[in-house]
C-alpha positions in Angstrom: 27.2 -30.5 -20.2 28.0 -26.8 -20.9 25.0 -26.5 -23.2 22.9 -27.7 -20.5 24.0 -25.3 -17.9 23.6 -22.2 -20.2 20.0 -23.4 -21.0 19.3 -23.5 -17.2 20.8 -20.2 -16.6 18.6 -18.8 -19.3 15.5 -20.0 -17.8 16.7 -18.5 -14.3 17.4 -15.3 -15.8 14.2 -15.2 -17.8 12.4 -16.1 -14.5 14.2 -13.2 -12.7 13.3 -10.6 -15.5 9.7 -11.8 -15.2 9.5 -11.4 -11.4 11.2 -7.9 -11.5 8.7 -7.1 -14.4 5.8 -8.2 -12.1 7.2 -6.3 -9.1 7.6 -3.1 -10.9 4.0 -3.3 -12.2 2.5 -3.9 -8.8 4.5 -0.9 -7.3 1.6 1.6 -7.4 -0.9 -0.7 -5.9 1.4 -1.5 -3.2 1.9 1.9 -2.5 -1.6 2.9 -2.7 -2.6 -0.1 -0.1 0.2 0.8 2.4 -0.9 4.5 2.1 -4.6 3.6 2.8 -3.7 1.4 5.8 -1.1 3.9 7.2 -3.5 6.8 6.9 -6.3 5.0 8.6 -3.9 3.8 11.5 -2.5 7.4 11.9 -5.9 9.2 12.1 -7.3 6.6 14.6 -4.2 6.9 16.8 -4.5 10.8 16.6 -8.2 10.3 17.4 -7.3 8.1 20.5 -4.9 10.8 21.6 -7.6 13.5 21.4 -9.7 11.1 23.2 -7.4 10.4 26.0 -6.4 14.2 26.5 -10.0 15.5 26.6 -12.0 12.6 27.8 -14.4 12.2 24.7 -14.0 8.6 24.2 -15.0 7.1 21.7 -15.7 10.2 19.4 -12.0 11.1 18.6 -11.2 7.5 17.5 -14.5 7.5 15.5 -13.8 10.9 13.8 -10.0 9.5 13.2 -11.4 6.4 11.7 -13.9 8.5 9.4 -11.1 10.9 8.4 -8.6 7.9 7.9 -11.0 6.1 5.7 -12.0 9.2 3.6 -8.3 10.3 3.1 -7.0 6.7 2.5 -9.6 6.0 -0.2 -9.1 9.3 -1.7 -5.4 8.5 -2.2 -6.4 5.0 -3.4 -8.6 6.5 -6.1 -6.0 9.0 -7.2 -3.6 6.4 -7.7 -5.9 4.0 -9.7 -7.1 6.9 -11.9 -3.6 8.0 -12.6 -2.7 4.8 -13.9 -5.7 4.3 -15.9 -4.4 7.3 -18.4 
């Protein structure tokens, strides 16, 4: 029975190693996507803050959205192009 257990342990270890490899490879994509979403949310929040202080609704939110999209996609493109080389 001991031989059967080592084969099962070996398959489990191989599965864990493969999972770790996939997670490591997907790291830059995850960081880029979180950066994109985070940048958009922060810029919209800053735009909303400007709107609430100055009474310029909805222009601050729209400007924040635009700035967040531009900045977020720039970071995404930078990550993608860095990994292509």
